[in-house]
N, CA, C and O atoms as a GROMACS GRO file, in nm:
protein
  524
    1MET      N    1  -2.130  -3.869  -0.415
    1MET     CA    2  -2.174  -3.770  -0.315
    1MET      C    3  -2.234  -3.839  -0.197
    1MET      O    4  -2.316  -3.929  -0.213
    2ALA      N    5  -2.190  -3.795  -0.067
    2ALA     CA    6  -2.226  -3.862   0.050
    2ALA      C    7  -2.380  -3.871   0.070
    2ALA      O    8  -2.432  -3.976   0.110
    3ASP      N    9  -2.450  -3.764   0.044
    3ASP     CA   10  -2.591  -3.761   0.075
    3ASP      C   11  -2.668  -3.842  -0.033
    3ASP      O   12  -2.789  -3.858  -0.016
    4MET      N   13  -2.613  -3.890  -0.130
    4MET     CA   14  -2.684  -3.971  -0.234
    4MET      C   15  -2.648  -4.117  -0.225
    4MET      O   16  -2.701  -4.193  -0.305
    5ALA      N   17  -2.560  -4.165  -0.130
    5ALA     CA   18  -2.518  -4.299  -0.124
    5ALA      C   19  -2.625  -4.380  -0.054
    5ALA      O   20  -2.694  -4.329   0.035
    6ASP      N   21  -2.639  -4.502  -0.093
    6ASP     CA   22  -2.728  -4.601  -0.020
    6ASP      C   23  -2.670  -4.646   0.105
    6ASP      O   24  -2.743  -4.657   0.203
    7VAL      N   25  -2.540  -4.674   0.111
    7VAL     CA   26  -2.468  -4.721   0.227
    7VAL      C   27  -2.362  -4.626   0.263
    7VAL      O   28  -2.285  -4.580   0.179
    8ALA      N   29  -2.357  -4.594   0.399
    8ALA     CA   30  -2.251  -4.519   0.460
    8ALA      C   31  -2.154  -4.611   0.530
    8ALA      O   32  -2.192  -4.675   0.628
    9ILE      N   33  -2.028  -4.622   0.484
    9ILE     CA   34  -1.927  -4.705   0.542
    9ILE      C   35  -1.846  -4.608   0.633
    9ILE      O   36  -1.785  -4.513   0.584
   10ILE      N   37  -1.848  -4.632   0.761
   10ILE     CA   38  -1.773  -4.553   0.854
   10ILE      C   39  -1.676  -4.641   0.932
   10ILE      O   40  -1.718  -4.736   1.000
   11SER      N   41  -1.545  -4.610   0.924
   11SER     CA   42  -1.449  -4.685   1.007
   11SER      C   43  -1.391  -4.589   1.110
   11SER      O   44  -1.378  -4.467   1.093
   12GLY      N   45  -1.357  -4.655   1.218
   12GLY     CA   46  -1.296  -4.566   1.330
   12GLY      C   47  -1.156  -4.522   1.313
   12GLY      O   48  -1.111  -4.429   1.380
   13SER      N   49  -1.088  -4.587   1.224
   13SER     CA   50  -0.944  -4.556   1.204
   13SER      C   51  -0.901  -4.592   1.070
   13SER      O   52  -0.962  -4.679   1.008
   14THR      N   53  -0.793  -4.526   1.016
   14THR     CA   54  -0.732  -4.562   0.891
   14THR      C   55  -0.675  -4.697   0.897
   14THR      O   56  -0.659  -4.761   0.793
   15SER      N   57  -0.642  -4.746   1.016
   15SER     CA   58  -0.591  -4.883   1.021
   15SER      C   59  -0.690  -4.995   0.992
   15SER      O   60  -0.652  -5.112   0.982
   16ASP      N   61  -0.819  -4.958   0.978
   16ASP     CA   62  -0.928  -5.047   0.939
   16ASP      C   63  -0.946  -5.053   0.786
   16ASP      O   64  -1.045  -5.110   0.738
   17SER      N   65  -0.858  -4.997   0.713
   17SER     CA   66  -0.876  -4.983   0.566
   17SER      C   67  -0.889  -5.115   0.489
   17SER      O   68  -0.964  -5.124   0.392
   18ALA      N   69  -0.815  -5.216   0.534
   18ALA     CA   70  -0.827  -5.344   0.474
   18ALA      C   71  -0.962  -5.402   0.477
   18ALA      O   72  -1.004  -5.469   0.382
   19ILE      N   73  -1.038  -5.380   0.591
   19ILE     CA   74  -1.174  -5.431   0.603
   19ILE      C   75  -1.265  -5.345   0.520
   19ILE      O   76  -1.356  -5.397   0.455
   20THR      N   77  -1.241  -5.205   0.522
   20THR     CA   78  -1.321  -5.120   0.439
   20THR      C   79  -1.313  -5.162   0.294
   20THR      O   80  -1.416  -5.163   0.226
   21GLU      N   81  -1.200  -5.196   0.245
   21GLU     CA   82  -1.179  -5.235   0.104
   21GLU      C   83  -1.263  -5.364   0.073
   21GLU      O   84  -1.314  -5.374  -0.039
   22LYS      N   85  -1.278  -5.456   0.160
   22LYS     CA   86  -1.356  -5.571   0.137
   22LYS      C   87  -1.507  -5.530   0.123
   22LYS      O   88  -1.578  -5.583   0.038
   23VAL      N   89  -1.552  -5.437   0.206
   23VAL     CA   90  -1.692  -5.389   0.191
   23VAL      C   91  -1.705  -5.323   0.059
   23VAL      O   92  -1.798  -5.354  -0.015
   24LYS      N   93  -1.614  -5.231   0.024
   24LYS     CA   94  -1.632  -5.154  -0.102
   24LYS      C   95  -1.627  -5.245  -0.223
   24LYS      O   96  -1.696  -5.221  -0.322
   25LYS      N   97  -1.550  -5.347  -0.216
   25LYS     CA   98  -1.541  -5.437  -0.334
   25LYS      C   99  -1.674  -5.505  -0.360
   25LYS      O  100  -1.720  -5.508  -0.474
   26VAL      N  101  -1.740  -5.562  -0.252
   26VAL     CA  102  -1.870  -5.623  -0.274
   26VAL      C  103  -1.973  -5.531  -0.313
   26VAL      O  104  -2.050  -5.562  -0.404
   27LEU      N  105  -1.982  -5.412  -0.249
   27LEU     CA  106  -2.085  -5.315  -0.288
   27LEU      C  107  -2.062  -5.265  -0.433
   27LEU      O  108  -2.155  -5.252  -0.511
   28GLY      N  109  -1.933  -5.239  -0.465
   28GLY     CA  110  -1.905  -5.194  -0.613
   28GLY      C  111  -1.941  -5.296  -0.714
   28GLY      O  112  -1.996  -5.264  -0.819
   29GLU      N  113  -1.910  -5.427  -0.683
   29GLU     CA  114  -1.945  -5.531  -0.779
   29GLU      C  115  -2.100  -5.543  -0.795
   29GLU      O  116  -2.151  -5.593  -0.896
   30ASN      N  117  -2.169  -5.497  -0.696
   30ASN     CA  118  -2.323  -5.512  -0.705
   30ASN      C  119  -2.386  -5.372  -0.730
   30ASN      O  120  -2.506  -5.353  -0.710
   31ARG      N  121  -2.308  -5.280  -0.771
   31ARG     CA  122  -2.352  -5.150  -0.810
   31ARG      C  123  -2.433  -5.076  -0.708
   31ARG      O  124  -2.530  -5.008  -0.740
   32VAL      N  125  -2.388  -5.092  -0.578
   32VAL     CA  126  -2.450  -5.028  -0.471
   32VAL      C  127  -2.373  -4.899  -0.436
   32VAL      O  128  -2.253  -4.905  -0.407
   33SER      N  129  -2.439  -4.786  -0.438
   33SER     CA  130  -2.362  -4.665  -0.404
   33SER      C  131  -2.321  -4.657  -0.256
   33SER      O  132  -2.395  -4.704  -0.168
   34TYR      N  133  -2.208  -4.600  -0.229
   34TYR     CA  134  -2.163  -4.594  -0.096
   34TYR      C  135  -2.075  -4.472  -0.071
   34TYR      O  136  -2.017  -4.417  -0.165
   35ASP      N  137  -2.066  -4.430   0.048
   35ASP     CA  138  -1.977  -4.322   0.092
   35ASP      C  139  -1.882  -4.379   0.204
   35ASP      O  140  -1.927  -4.442   0.299
   36ASP      N  141  -1.758  -4.354   0.186
   36ASP     CA  142  -1.652  -4.410   0.283
   36ASP      C  143  -1.600  -4.300   0.372
   36ASP      O  144  -1.549  -4.200   0.321
   37GLN      N  145  -1.610  -4.313   0.499
   37GLN     CA  146  -1.560  -4.210   0.591
   37GLN      C  147  -1.479  -4.275   0.697
   37GLN      O  148  -1.506  -4.389   0.733
   38VAL      N  149  -1.376  -4.206   0.750
   38VAL     CA  150  -1.301  -4.249   0.870
   38VAL      C  151  -1.335  -4.142   0.974
   38VAL      O  152  -1.291  -4.027   0.966
   39ILE      N  153  -1.416  -4.184   1.074
   39ILE     CA  154  -1.458  -4.094   1.178
   39ILE      C  155  -1.463  -4.175   1.306
   39ILE      O  156  -1.540  -4.271   1.317
   40SER      N  157  -1.383  -4.136   1.404
   40SER     CA  158  -1.376  -4.206   1.537
   40SER      C  159  -1.483  -4.153   1.622
   40SER      O  160  -1.506  -4.033   1.633
   41ALA      N  161  -1.552  -4.249   1.685
   41ALA     CA  162  -1.654  -4.214   1.787
   41ALA      C  163  -1.597  -4.145   1.909
   41ALA      O  164  -1.662  -4.064   1.975
   42HIS      N  165  -1.468  -4.181   1.934
   42HIS     CA  166  -1.405  -4.124   2.056
   42HIS      C  167  -1.324  -3.988   2.026
   42HIS      O  168  -1.323  -3.894   2.105
   43ARG      N  169  -1.260  -3.989   1.911
   43ARG     CA  170  -1.176  -3.869   1.881
   43ARG      C  171  -1.252  -3.761   1.807
   43ARG      O  172  -1.214  -3.644   1.816
   44ASP      N  173  -1.358  -3.797   1.733
   44ASP     CA  174  -1.431  -3.700   1.647
   44ASP      C  175  -1.584  -3.710   1.667
   44ASP      O  176  -1.659  -3.724   1.570
   45PRO      N  177  -1.631  -3.702   1.797
   45PRO     CA  178  -1.778  -3.723   1.822
   45PRO      C  179  -1.862  -3.612   1.750
   45PRO      O  180  -1.973  -3.639   1.705
   46ASP      N  181  -1.812  -3.496   1.741
   46ASP     CA  182  -1.892  -3.388   1.676
   46ASP      C  183  -1.897  -3.408   1.531
   46ASP      O  184  -2.004  -3.387   1.473
   47LYS      N  185  -1.794  -3.445   1.466
   47LYS     CA  186  -1.785  -3.485   1.326
   47LYS      C  187  -1.878  -3.599   1.294
   47LYS      O  188  -1.943  -3.597   1.190
   48LEU      N  189  -1.887  -3.698   1.381
   48LEU     CA  190  -1.971  -3.815   1.362
   48LEU      C  191  -2.118  -3.770   1.367
   48LEU      O  192  -2.200  -3.809   1.285
   49ASP      N  193  -2.148  -3.683   1.472
   49ASP     CA  194  -2.285  -3.633   1.481
   49ASP      C  195  -2.327  -3.561   1.355
   49ASP      O  196  -2.434  -3.586   1.300
   50ALA      N  197  -2.246  -3.474   1.310
   50ALA     CA  198  -2.279  -3.394   1.189
   50ALA      C  199  -2.297  -3.484   1.072
   50ALA      O  200  -2.390  -3.464   0.993
   51TYR      N  201  -2.211  -3.585   1.055
   51TYR     CA  202  -2.222  -3.676   0.940
   51TYR      C  203  -2.352  -3.751   0.945
   51TYR      O  204  -2.423  -3.760   0.845
   52ILE      N  205  -2.386  -3.806   1.064
   52ILE     CA  206  -2.513  -3.884   1.068
   52ILE      C  207  -2.635  -3.796   1.043
   52ILE      O  208  -2.730  -3.837   0.976
   53LYS      N  209  -2.631  -3.677   1.098
   53LYS     CA  210  -2.750  -3.583   1.082
   53LYS      C  211  -2.755  -3.542   0.934
   53LYS      O  212  -2.865  -3.516   0.885
   54GLY      N  213  -2.649  -3.535   0.862
   54GLY     CA  214  -2.656  -3.493   0.722
   54GLY      C  215  -2.672  -3.604   0.622
   54GLY      O  216  -2.692  -3.578   0.503
   55SER      N  217  -2.662  -3.727   0.669
   55SER     CA  218  -2.662  -3.843   0.572
   55SER      C  219  -2.810  -3.885   0.538
   55SER      O  220  -2.898  -3.888   0.623
   56THR      N  221  -2.828  -3.916   0.414
   56THR     CA  222  -2.951  -3.970   0.371
   56THR      C  223  -2.935  -4.121   0.333
   56THR      O  224  -3.019  -4.180   0.264
   57CYS      N  225  -2.830  -4.175   0.379
   57CYS     CA  226  -2.799  -4.323   0.344
   57CYS      C  227  -2.919  -4.400   0.399
   57CYS      O  228  -2.997  -4.348   0.479
   58LYS      N  229  -2.929  -4.524   0.353
   58LYS     CA  230  -3.031  -4.622   0.397
   58LYS      C  231  -2.978  -4.720   0.501
   58LYS      O  232  -3.055  -4.774   0.581
   59VAL      N  233  -2.841  -4.744   0.501
   59VAL     CA  234  -2.785  -4.846   0.586
   59VAL      C  235  -2.642  -4.792   0.620
   59VAL      O  236  -2.574  -4.732   0.537
   60TYR      N  237  -2.603  -4.818   0.743
   60TYR     CA  238  -2.470  -4.785   0.793
   60TYR      C  239  -2.389  -4.909   0.813
   60TYR      O  240  -2.442  -5.006   0.868
   61ILE      N  241  -2.265  -4.914   0.772
   61ILE     CA  242  -2.173  -5.020   0.806
   61ILE      C  243  -2.062  -4.950   0.887
   61ILE      O  244  -1.995  -4.858   0.840
   62ALA      N  245  -2.048  -5.000   1.013
   62ALA     CA  246  -1.955  -4.937   1.104
   62ALA      C  247  -1.845  -5.035   1.133
   62ALA      O  248  -1.874  -5.145   1.180
   63ILE      N  249  -1.720  -5.001   1.108
   63ILE     CA  250  -1.607  -5.089   1.120
   63ILE      C  251  -1.518  -5.042   1.233
   63ILE      O  252  -1.468  -4.929   1.229
   64ALA      N  253  -1.495  -5.128   1.340
   64ALA     CA  254  -1.428  -5.075   1.449
   64ALA      C  255  -1.361  -5.195   1.529
   64ALA      O  256  -1.414  -5.306   1.533
   65GLY      N  257  -1.249  -5.167   1.587
   65GLY     CA  258  -1.179  -5.264   1.675
   65GLY      C  259  -1.175  -5.214   1.814
   65GLY      O  260  -1.232  -5.109   1.846
   66LEU      N  261  -1.104  -5.292   1.903
   66LEU     CA  262  -1.086  -5.258   2.036
   66LEU      C  263  -1.224  -5.247   2.107
   66LEU      O  264  -1.302  -5.342   2.104
   67SER      N  265  -1.255  -5.133   2.169
   67SER     CA  266  -1.380  -5.119   2.241
   67SER      C  267  -1.494  -5.112   2.138
   67SER      O  268  -1.609  -5.130   2.176
   68ALA      N  269  -1.469  -5.087   2.013
   68ALA     CA  270  -1.568  -5.093   1.906
   68ALA      C  271  -1.698  -5.016   1.934
   68ALA      O  272  -1.807  -5.063   1.903
   69ALA      N  273  -1.684  -4.894   1.992
   69ALA     CA  274  -1.801  -4.817   2.031
   69ALA      C  275  -1.872  -4.756   1.904
   69ALA      O  276  -1.990  -4.722   1.912
   70LEU      N  277  -1.803  -4.743   1.791
   70LEU     CA  278  -1.856  -4.673   1.677
   70LEU      C  279  -1.995  -4.729   1.630
   70LEU      O  280  -2.085  -4.647   1.610
   71PRO      N  281  -2.019  -4.861   1.612
   71PRO     CA  282  -2.151  -4.905   1.568
   71PRO      C  283  -2.258  -4.862   1.665
   71PRO      O  284  -2.361  -4.810   1.621
   72GLY      N  285  -2.239  -4.880   1.793
   72GLY     CA  286  -2.338  -4.847   1.900
   72GLY      C  287  -2.365  -4.701   1.898
   72GLY      O  288  -2.480  -4.660   1.908
   73VAL      N  289  -2.265  -4.622   1.886
   73VAL     CA  290  -2.285  -4.472   1.886
   73VAL      C  291  -2.366  -4.433   1.773
   73VAL      O  292  -2.458  -4.351   1.788
   74ILE      N  293  -2.336  -4.491   1.650
   74ILE     CA  294  -2.417  -4.460   1.532
   74ILE      C  295  -2.568  -4.502   1.559
   74ILE      O  296  -2.661  -4.425   1.535
   75ALA      N  297  -2.585  -4.626   1.608
   75ALA     CA  298  -2.717  -4.679   1.628
   75ALA      C  299  -2.797  -4.592   1.733
   75ALA      O  300  -2.920  -4.588   1.729
   76SER      N  301  -2.727  -4.526   1.825
   76SER     CA  302  -2.798  -4.448   1.924
   76SER      C  303  -2.842  -4.315   1.859
   76SER      O  304  -2.918  -4.241   1.922
   77LYS      N  305  -2.799  -4.284   1.743
   77LYS     CA  306  -2.820  -4.149   1.679
   77LYS      C  307  -2.916  -4.166   1.550
   77LYS      O  308  -2.950  -4.067   1.485
   78THR      N  309  -2.954  -4.286   1.519
   78THR     CA  310  -3.034  -4.301   1.401
   78THR      C  311  -3.135  -4.422   1.416
   78THR      O  312  -3.114  -4.512   1.498
   79ASP      N  313  -3.241  -4.421   1.336
   79ASP     CA  314  -3.330  -4.538   1.336
   79ASP      C  315  -3.306  -4.621   1.211
   79ASP      O  316  -3.388  -4.707   1.178
   80LYS      N  317  -3.197  -4.598   1.141
   80LYS     CA  318  -3.162  -4.672   1.018
   80LYS      C  319  -3.079  -4.792   1.068
   80LYS      O  320  -3.018  -4.787   1.174
   81PRO      N  321  -3.078  -4.900   0.987
   81PRO     CA  322  -3.005  -5.020   1.018
   81PRO      C  323  -2.851  -4.993   1.028
   81PRO      O  324  -2.792  -4.925   0.944
   82VAL      N  325  -2.792  -5.050   1.133
   82VAL     CA  326  -2.647  -5.040   1.152
   82VAL      C  327  -2.584  -5.181   1.158
   82VAL      O  328  -2.628  -5.267   1.235
   83ILE      N  329  -2.482  -5.201   1.076
   83ILE     CA  330  -2.414  -5.328   1.072
   83ILE      C  331  -2.272  -5.302   1.128
   83ILE      O  332  -2.196  -5.222   1.074
   84GLY      N  333  -2.240  -5.371   1.234
   84GLY     CA  334  -2.108  -5.364   1.294
   84GLY      C  335  -2.012  -5.466   1.244
   84GLY      O  336  -2.047  -5.583   1.236
   85VAL      N  337  -1.888  -5.427   1.209
   85VAL     CA  338  -1.790  -5.525   1.176
   85VAL      C  339  -1.670  -5.513   1.278
   85VAL      O  340  -1.593  -5.417   1.280
   86PRO      N  341  -1.665  -5.618   1.359
   86PRO     CA  342  -1.551  -5.609   1.453
   86PRO      C  343  -1.422  -5.638   1.392
   86PRO      O  344  -1.415  -5.726   1.306
   87VAL      N  345  -1.313  -5.569   1.431
   87VAL     CA  346  -1.183  -5.577   1.371
   87VAL      C  347  -1.091  -5.649   1.468
   87VAL      O  348  -1.089  -5.620   1.587
   88SER      N  349  -1.012  -5.744   1.413
   88SER     CA  350  -0.919  -5.821   1.502
   88SER      C  351  -0.813  -5.724   1.554
   88SER      O  352  -0.781  -5.624   1.490
   89GLY      N  353  -0.760  -5.756   1.672
   89GLY     CA  354  -0.659  -5.683   1.743
   89GLY      C  355  -0.592  -5.775   1.846
   89GLY      O  356  -0.579  -5.896   1.828
   90ALA      N  357  -0.552  -5.714   1.947
   90ALA     CA  358  -0.481  -5.791   2.056
   90ALA      C  359  -0.559  -5.909   2.109
   90ALA      O  360  -0.498  -6.008   2.148
   91LEU      N  361  -0.686  -5.904   2.112
   91LEU     CA  362  -0.762  -6.014   2.166
   91LEU      C  363  -0.830  -6.088   2.049
   91LEU      O  364  -0.936  -6.146   2.069
   92ASN      N  365  -0.769  -6.087   1.925
   92ASN     CA  366  -0.822  -6.149   1.809
   92ASN      C  367  -0.958  -6.104   1.770
   92ASN      O  368  -1.031  -6.177   1.702
   93GLY      N  369  -0.995  -5.986   1.811
   93GLY     CA  370  -1.124  -5.933   1.778
   93GLY      C  371  -1.241  -5.968   1.868
   93GLY      O  372  -1.353  -5.922   1.845
   94LEU      N  373  -1.217  -6.051   1.974
   94LEU     CA  374  -1.322  -6.089   2.059
   94LEU      C  375  -1.371  -5.969   2.140
   94LEU      O  376  -1.490  -5.960   2.170
   95ASP      N  377  -1.283  -5.877   2.176
   95ASP     CA  378  -1.327  -5.756   2.246
   95ASP      C  379  -1.424  -5.678   2.160
   95ASP      O  380  -1.531  -5.638   2.206
   96ALA      N  381  -1.387  -5.659   2.041
   96ALA     CA  382  -1.476  -5.576   1.948
   96ALA      C  383  -1.606  -5.652   1.919
   96ALA      O  384  -1.713  -5.591   1.921
   97LEU      N  385  -1.598  -5.784   1.892
   97LEU     CA  386  -1.712  -5.864   1.872
   97LEU      C  387  -1.816  -5.851   1.987
   97LEU      O  388  -1.935  -5.830   1.963
   98LEU      N  389  -1.768  -5.864   2.108
   98LEU     CA  390  -1.857  -5.856   2.225
   98LEU      C  391  -1.916  -5.720   2.240
   98LEU      O  392  -2.035  -5.706   2.269
   99ALA      N  393  -1.834  -5.616   2.220
   99ALA     CA  394  -1.880  -5.486   2.228
   99ALA      C  395  -1.992  -5.448   2.129
   99ALA      O  396  -2.083  -5.372   2.162
  100ILE      N  397  -1.982  -5.502   2.009
  100ILE     CA  398  -2.084  -5.477   1.909
  100ILE      C  399  -2.208  -5.560   1.935
  100ILE      O  400  -2.320  -5.511   1.923
  101ALA      N  401  -2.186  -5.688   1.973
  101ALA     CA  402  -2.302  -5.778   1.990
  101ALA      C  403  -2.385  -5.746   2.114
  101ALA      O  404  -2.506  -5.770   2.113
  102GLN      N  405  -2.326  -5.694   2.220
  102GLN     CA  406  -2.386  -5.676   2.346
  102GLN      C  407  -2.446  -5.538   2.364
  102GLN      O  408  -2.418  -5.471   2.462
  103MET      N  409  -2.530  -5.496   2.269
  103MET     CA  410  -2.586  -5.358   2.278
  103MET      C  411  -2.711  -5.365   2.369
  103MET      O  412  -2.776  -5.469   2.377
  104PRO      N  413  -2.742  -5.256   2.436
  104PRO     CA  414  -2.858  -5.246   2.523
  104PRO      C  415  -2.983  -5.254   2.438
  104PRO      O  416  -2.981  -5.223   2.319
  105LYS      N  417  -3.090  -5.297   2.501
  105LYS     CA  418  -3.225  -5.307   2.435
  105LYS      C  419  -3.263  -5.170   2.378
  105LYS      O  420  -3.238  -5.067   2.442
  106GLY      N  421  -3.322  -5.168   2.260
  106GLY     CA  422  -3.360  -5.043   2.194
  106GLY      C  423  -3.248  -4.973   2.110
  106GLY      O  424  -3.270  -4.871   2.044
  107VAL      N  425  -3.126  -5.034   2.117
  107VAL     CA  426  -3.016  -4.980   2.032
  107VAL      C  427  -2.957  -5.092   1.955
  107VAL      O  428  -2.842  -5.128   1.980
  108PRO      N  429  -3.028  -5.150   1.862
  108PRO     CA  430  -2.985  -5.265   1.785
  108PRO      C  431  -2.872  -5.242   1.691
  108PRO      O  432  -2.869  -5.141   1.620
  109VAL      N  433  -2.778  -5.333   1.689
  109VAL     CA  434  -2.670  -5.331   1.589
  109VAL      C  435  -2.658  -5.473   1.534
  109VAL      O  436  -2.642  -5.565   1.614
  110ALA      N  437  -2.663  -5.495   1.415
  110ALA     CA  438  -2.633  -5.630   1.354
  110ALA      C  439  -2.488  -5.645   1.360
  110ALA      O  440  -2.417  -5.546   1.344
  111CYS      N  441  -2.435  -5.768   1.381
  111CYS     CA  442  -2.295  -5.793   1.394
  111CYS      C  443  -2.258  -5.908   1.303
  111CYS      O  444  -2.323  -6.013   1.306
  112VAL      N  445  -2.153  -5.891   1.220
  112VAL     CA  446  -2.102  -5.993   1.144
  112VAL      C  447  -1.968  -6.044   1.205
  112VAL      O  448  -1.922  -5.988   1.304
  113GLY      N  449  -1.906  -6.148   1.148
  113GLY     CA  450  -1.786  -6.206   1.202
  113GLY      C  451  -1.664  -6.112   1.196
  113GLY      O  452  -1.661  -6.018   1.116
  114VAL      N  453  -1.566  -6.140   1.281
  114VAL     CA  454  -1.453  -6.061   1.294
  114VAL      C  455  -1.383  -6.036   1.147
  114VAL      O  456  -1.356  -6.133   1.076
  115ASP      N  457  -1.359  -5.923   1.112
  115ASP     CA  458  -1.289  -5.887   0.989
  115ASP      C  459  -1.378  -5.919   0.861
  115ASP      O  460  -1.329  -5.914   0.748
  116ASN      N  461  -1.504  -5.951   0.883
  116ASN     CA  462  -1.588  -6.005   0.772
  116ASN      C  463  -1.658  -5.888   0.705
  116ASN      O  464  -1.781  -5.881   0.709
  117GLY      N  465  -1.586  -5.798   0.644
  117GLY     CA  466  -1.645  -5.688   0.573
  117GLY      C  467  -1.732  -5.732   0.457
  117GLY      O  468  -1.829  -5.665   0.422
  118GLU      N  469  -1.696  -5.848   0.395
  118GLU     CA  470  -1.780  -5.898   0.282
  118GLU      C  471  -1.926  -5.928   0.333
  118GLU      O  472  -2.025  -5.888   0.271
  119ASN      N  473  -1.934  -5.997   0.443
  119ASN     CA  474  -2.073  -6.021   0.492
  119ASN      C  475  -2.143  -5.900   0.532
  119ASN      O  476  -2.266  -5.902   0.520
  120ALA      N  477  -2.085  -5.796   0.576
  120ALA     CA  478  -2.150  -5.669   0.609
  120ALA      C  479  -2.209  -5.608   0.482
  120ALA      O  480  -2.321  -5.556   0.481
  121ALA      N  481  -2.131  -5.617   0.376
  121ALA     CA  482  -2.175  -5.567   0.249
  121ALA      C  483  -2.296  -5.642   0.201
  121ALA      O  484  -2.398  -5.583   0.163
  122TRP      N  485  -2.284  -5.774   0.204
  122TRP     CA  486  -2.397  -5.864   0.160
  122TRP      C  487  -2.524  -5.846   0.238
  122TRP      O  488  -2.634  -5.856   0.183
  123LEU      N  489  -2.509  -5.820   0.373
  123LEU     CA  490  -2.623  -5.793   0.458
  123LEU      C  491  -2.690  -5.659   0.420
  123LEU      O  492  -2.812  -5.646   0.414
  124ALA      N  493  -2.600  -5.558   0.394
  124ALA     CA  494  -2.656  -5.430   0.357
  124ALA      C  495  -2.734  -5.447   0.227
  124ALA      O  496  -2.844  -5.393   0.213
  125ILE      N  497  -2.680  -5.520   0.132
  125ILE     CA  498  -2.751  -5.537   0.003
  125ILE      C  499  -2.885  -5.608   0.027
  125ILE      O  500  -2.982  -5.572  -0.039
  126ARG      N  501  -2.895  -5.704   0.114
  126ARG     CA  502  -3.019  -5.772   0.145
  126ARG      C  503  -3.120  -5.676   0.211
  126ARG      O  504  -3.239  -5.680   0.181
  127ILE      N  505  -3.070  -5.590   0.299
  127ILE     CA  506  -3.158  -5.491   0.355
  127ILE      C  507  -3.211  -5.393   0.252
  127ILE      O  508  -3.328  -5.355   0.255
  128LEU      N  509  -3.122  -5.354   0.162
  128LEU     CA  510  -3.167  -5.262   0.053
  128LEU      C  511  -3.266  -5.325  -0.031
  128LEU      O  512  -3.357  -5.257  -0.079
  129ASN      N  513  -3.256  -5.453  -0.054
  129ASN     CA  514  -3.345  -5.522  -0.142
  129ASN      C  515  -3.492  -5.546  -0.086
  129ASN      O  516  -3.582  -5.590  -0.157
  130LEU      N  517  -3.507  -5.515   0.040
  130LEU     CA  518  -3.635  -5.528   0.100
  130LEU      C  519  -3.742  -5.425   0.046
  130LEU      O  520  -3.863  -5.446   0.053
  131LYS      N  521  -3.687  -5.316  -0.007
  131LYS     CA  522  -3.774  -5.210  -0.056
  131LYS      C  523  -3.799  -5.227  -0.201
  131LYS      O  524  -3.870  -5.146  -0.261
   0.00000   0.00000   0.00000
């Protein structure tokens, strides 16, 4: 159930599913509850708003390529930790990496390496273990 998950995994497109699977594998092996959604910050902004407002997750993992706006948009709407996973594409993921890493002051997003869904999951687990 979405509102009972510790981690919300949101990808911007179904084409990001290989990265999402890496995240889910690590979280599942460590018995961390998660909810997996495909919601584009550009194509489904109202759906994304509603999801964030209704979620009781503790950490967000946002997977996005190209302009990679998704992690930043999520971070602008919550005070919970957001971990961005840049996805490789035409520019080998450098475009997405820079978009996620170069957030304005006051809208922090943690950023892992390109296509590194595993590290996003491990970072989420470490954040959860703080409490």
